NUPABA-156900 format. One line per field, with one value per residue: residue number from 0; residue in one letter; y, x, z of N, C-alpha, C in turn. Coordinates in pm, 1 decimal, always signed. Each point is the difference from the previous one (the first is absolute). Example, Ala and Ser with C-alpha at 12.3 -4.5 7.8 and 13.67 -1.06 7.14 Angstrom:
seq = c(0  1)
type = c(a  s)
n_yy = c(-569.0  +105.0)
n_xx = c(+1319.0  -35.0)
n_zz = c(+780.0  -72.0)
ca_yy = c(+119.0  +119.0)
ca_xx = c(-89.0  +82.0)
ca_zz = c(+0.0  +6.0)
c_yy = c(+120.0  +109.0)
c_xx = c(+90.0  -77.0)
c_zz = c(+0.0  +73.0)
//
This chain:
seq = c(0  1  2  3  4  5  6  7  8  9  10  11  12  13  14  15  16  17  18  19  20  21  22  23  24  25  26  27  28  29  30  31  32  33  34  35  36  37  38  39  40  41  42  43  44  45  46  47  48  49  50  51  52  53  54  55  56  57  58  59  60  61  62  63  64  65  66  67  68  69  70  71  72  73  74  75  76  77  78  79  80  81  82  83  84  85  86  87  88  89  90  91  92  93  94  95  96  97  98  99)
type = c(a  p  r  w  g  a  g  i  a  i  e  s  e  v  f  d  s  n  q  n  r  l  g  i  v  a  a  p  v  s  f  f  p  f  g  r  v  r  t  f  a  a  l  g  i  e  f  r  e  r  g  a  p  k  h  a  l  l  r  f  g  a  g  y  d  i  t  l  p  g  h  i  s  i  s  p  e  a  q  a  d  w  v  s  g  g  t  f  v  y  v  f  a  l  a  l  g  y  g  f)
n_yy = c(-100.2  +82.0  +107.8  +75.4  +106.1  +55.4  +121.7  +29.4  +92.2  -40.3  +89.4  -51.7  +106.9  -113.5  -24.0  +118.1  +32.7  +66.4  -139.8  +47.9  -142.8  +70.7  -19.2  -104.8  +68.8  -112.9  +7.4  -115.2  -34.7  -81.3  -24.9  -138.0  +12.8  -42.5  -92.3  +17.3  +23.7  +112.1  +29.5  +123.3  +79.5  +163.8  +64.2  +94.6  +29.2  +76.3  -40.1  +112.2  +59.6  +29.5  +59.8  -178.3  +21.3  -58.4  -126.1  -27.5  -107.7  -72.9  -120.0  -55.2  -142.7  -80.0  -84.7  -64.8  -25.4  +36.2  -144.6  +63.5  -101.5  +14.5  -20.4  -24.8  +110.4  -70.4  +140.1  -70.9  +129.4  +43.5  +133.5  +65.1  +123.9  +53.3  +86.1  +81.6  +41.6  -129.4  -23.6  -65.5  -81.2  -103.6  -73.4  -58.7  -61.6  -16.1  -30.5  +52.9  -70.4  +30.6  -131.1  +36.3)
n_xx = c(+74.6  -5.9  +105.4  -10.3  +79.2  +41.5  +50.6  +115.2  +34.7  +141.9  +42.7  +127.3  +44.8  +37.9  -37.9  +63.4  +15.7  -162.3  -38.1  -141.0  -52.4  -71.8  -145.6  -56.3  -130.2  -45.1  -126.6  +61.2  -100.3  +3.7  +2.1  -48.3  -5.4  +147.0  -8.1  +135.8  -60.8  +86.8  -133.5  +43.6  -64.7  +90.9  -45.9  +103.4  +107.4  +61.4  +151.3  +36.1  +101.6  +76.2  -112.2  -15.3  -111.1  -78.6  -23.6  -138.0  -25.9  -13.5  +4.3  +18.1  -39.4  +126.3  -12.0  +103.2  -78.9  +118.1  -65.2  +13.9  +77.0  -68.2  -130.0  +115.0  +13.0  +25.2  -20.0  +60.3  +14.9  -97.2  +45.7  -95.5  +56.6  -118.0  +98.2  -39.3  -65.1  -22.5  +66.6  +74.2  -7.2  +84.1  -59.6  +125.0  -81.0  +64.3  -111.3  +19.9  -49.4  -120.8  -100.6  -117.2)
n_zz = c(-9.6  -52.0  +41.1  +106.8  -0.5  +101.7  -24.4  +44.5  -121.9  +79.0  -104.5  -13.0  -101.2  -38.6  -122.9  -37.2  -116.9  +18.0  +90.2  -93.8  -6.0  +105.1  -6.7  +41.0  +41.5  -20.2  -38.0  -5.7  -77.5  +26.5  -146.2  +34.6  -109.6  +14.6  +82.2  -67.7  -114.1  -8.0  +1.7  -14.6  +92.6  +6.5  +77.1  -52.8  +76.9  -89.4  +48.5  -7.9  -81.9  +110.6  +57.0  -64.6  -49.1  +70.0  -34.7  -3.3  +25.6  -128.8  +47.5  -87.1  +43.0  -54.0  +54.3  +52.8  +118.2  +26.0  +67.1  +117.8  +82.3  +109.5  -91.9  -28.8  -70.1  -135.0  -28.3  -98.1  -18.2  -63.1  -7.1  -7.1  +25.9  +21.3  +13.4  +87.5  -104.6  -13.8  +101.0  -92.9  +113.7  -60.3  +104.1  -2.6  +86.3  +120.7  +74.4  +142.2  +29.4  +77.6  +13.4  +17.1)
ca_yy = c(+98.4  +123.3  +1.1  +151.5  +0.9  +146.9  +24.4  +105.1  +0.0  +87.4  -31.2  +95.1  -47.8  -56.9  -5.2  +77.2  +91.4  +102.2  +39.5  +107.9  -39.6  -52.4  -90.6  +9.7  -56.7  -30.3  -119.5  -84.0  -76.6  -135.1  -123.5  -113.6  -54.6  -170.5  -59.2  +84.6  +111.3  +92.1  +149.4  +90.7  +128.5  +52.1  +171.4  +13.9  +104.9  -15.7  +109.6  +66.7  +44.8  +105.5  +159.9  +24.7  -58.6  -146.2  -15.1  -64.6  -62.4  -95.6  -112.0  -130.3  -96.9  -135.2  -91.2  -164.6  +1.2  -163.4  +27.8  -72.1  -53.4  +110.4  +73.2  +86.1  -59.7  +100.4  +12.0  +101.6  +65.1  +88.8  +78.1  +140.8  +119.1  +135.6  +78.0  +96.1  +65.3  -34.9  -144.7  -142.2  -69.0  -143.3  -85.5  -149.3  -13.3  -126.8  +61.3  -94.3  -7.7  -42.8  +20.3  -48.4)
ca_xx = c(-75.6  +87.5  +1.2  +26.4  +92.9  +34.9  +154.6  +83.6  +99.2  +62.3  +112.5  +108.0  +68.7  +134.6  +57.9  -68.4  +94.2  +12.2  -8.4  -42.7  -112.9  +79.4  -86.2  -153.0  -93.7  -141.3  -101.2  -65.5  -85.1  +75.7  -123.8  +51.8  -76.2  +34.2  +138.4  +69.4  +12.9  -80.0  -13.0  -37.9  -5.5  +3.7  +40.1  +115.1  +61.5  +141.5  +72.3  +137.1  +126.2  -32.6  -44.3  -110.8  -142.1  -54.8  -120.8  -95.5  +18.8  -113.6  +59.0  -29.6  +140.0  -56.6  +102.7  -17.1  +35.4  +64.0  -14.9  +119.6  -26.9  -19.9  -43.0  +109.9  +27.8  +115.3  -70.9  +25.8  -126.6  +16.4  -98.7  +3.8  +1.6  -8.5  +29.3  -79.4  +99.0  +8.8  +133.6  -32.2  +90.9  -2.5  +69.1  +26.1  +43.9  -8.5  -58.2  +6.9  -147.8  -27.2  -106.3  -59.2)
ca_zz = c(+4.5  -14.7  +113.4  -14.3  +109.7  +39.2  +67.1  +11.2  -32.3  +9.9  -68.9  -71.5  -113.8  -7.3  -124.8  -100.7  -58.3  +43.3  +146.7  +67.7  +95.8  +160.3  +43.8  +11.4  +95.5  -62.1  +57.0  -96.2  -1.0  -48.9  +3.4  -19.2  -86.7  -5.7  +73.6  +64.9  -70.0  +88.3  -54.4  +99.1  -39.6  +120.7  -7.2  +95.3  -8.3  -52.8  +55.0  -114.0  +82.6  +106.5  -49.4  -124.0  +73.4  -2.2  -105.4  -45.5  -103.9  +6.2  -7.9  -22.1  -11.2  +27.4  +64.0  +33.1  +133.7  +24.1  +136.4  +87.4  +130.9  +70.6  -54.3  -107.8  -163.3  -107.5  -163.5  -114.5  -45.2  -103.9  +36.6  -81.0  +64.6  -93.6  +77.9  -36.3  -97.2  -130.3  -24.1  +13.1  +3.0  -7.1  +109.8  +29.9  +137.3  +74.4  +108.8  +117.2  +100.8  +120.6  +16.2  +169.6)
c_yy = c(+146.7  +51.8  +183.2  +26.5  +173.4  -8.1  +105.3  -30.7  +98.7  -16.7  +88.2  -44.3  -21.2  +25.0  +123.6  +96.0  +131.9  +50.3  +100.0  -44.6  -88.9  -111.1  +43.2  -68.0  -29.1  -105.2  -56.6  -71.2  -150.9  -112.8  -108.8  -82.8  -156.6  -25.9  +131.7  +126.2  +138.3  +149.9  +98.7  +174.2  +49.5  +138.1  +22.8  +139.9  -28.0  +106.4  -4.9  +24.1  +102.9  +122.5  +2.6  -3.3  -118.1  +9.5  -90.4  -148.5  -113.3  -142.1  -104.0  -104.4  -155.7  -78.5  -132.1  -22.2  -172.9  +22.8  -61.0  +3.3  +139.2  +106.9  +103.6  -24.8  +128.3  -34.6  +65.1  +83.7  +86.0  +117.8  +156.7  +73.1  +120.2  +91.8  +165.8  +148.6  -71.5  -87.1  -135.4  -94.5  -131.3  -58.7  -138.4  -19.1  -155.6  +37.0  -100.7  +8.4  -72.8  -20.0  -47.1  +28.6)
c_xx = c(+60.9  -2.3  +47.3  +111.2  +30.4  +138.4  +58.5  +115.7  +117.2  +142.6  +105.1  +39.1  +120.9  +61.7  -64.7  +115.8  +8.2  +24.0  -70.2  -126.0  +94.6  -90.5  -138.0  -56.7  -129.0  -84.3  -59.4  -115.3  +14.1  -149.4  +119.6  -101.3  -18.7  +141.4  +60.6  +13.5  -100.2  +19.9  -9.7  +12.5  +33.8  +3.7  +91.7  +56.7  +164.3  +61.0  +95.4  +104.9  -41.6  -32.1  -83.8  -109.3  -27.3  -110.3  -61.8  +35.3  -92.9  +67.3  -85.1  +85.8  -79.4  +137.7  -38.0  +32.0  +62.1  +10.5  +134.0  -56.7  -43.7  -84.6  +47.9  -55.1  +72.5  -65.4  +61.2  -118.3  +43.2  -101.9  -4.3  -66.4  -67.4  +22.4  -66.4  +128.9  -12.1  +112.6  -93.0  +148.0  -38.5  +102.8  +2.0  +48.2  +1.5  -52.6  -14.4  -135.2  -1.9  -129.5  -27.8  -153.8)
c_zz = c(-20.4  +159.0  -6.1  +113.3  -14.8  +56.5  +7.5  -107.8  -0.9  -74.3  -16.6  -101.0  +3.5  -137.9  -85.2  -58.0  +69.5  +144.0  +76.8  +60.6  +111.0  -0.1  -4.3  +112.6  -55.9  +97.5  -128.6  +23.3  -102.5  -37.0  -65.4  -113.1  -2.0  +47.7  +86.8  -82.4  +57.0  -98.8  +84.6  -46.3  +114.6  +3.6  +98.0  -11.7  -39.0  +53.2  -86.1  +114.0  +86.6  -70.7  -99.1  +23.1  +2.9  -147.8  +17.2  -94.7  +30.7  -96.8  -74.1  -35.7  +20.4  +61.8  +29.1  +120.7  +44.0  +174.3  +49.4  +115.2  +81.7  -23.0  -93.0  -135.8  -54.0  -128.8  -112.5  -50.7  -125.2  +15.9  -104.5  +120.9  -62.7  +116.8  -28.2  -44.2  -113.5  -26.5  +19.4  +46.2  +0.9  +85.5  -0.2  +125.0  +72.7  +104.1  +76.0  +68.1  +128.9  +20.2  +112.2  -21.9)
//
């Protein structure tokens, strides 16, 4: 049966040629249509270099949850962010999660 989930995403940028995106904080809502496949949407805030304004963001993505012992999961993900001001950012990530 399909499942739903919600959480908090806190990210820091690791690889970027411009290094102008320090990170984001977002609240994703996830839908598991079948098995461990996960789709999600999130609203959040993007943080840039010090002194720069913060920007709202809308994220859509998909991933595959790999469950580990102790309610821990690891998920390869592909995401697309629309950032206020008209910027689009494509993200490939390895997410760590804790379920409760």
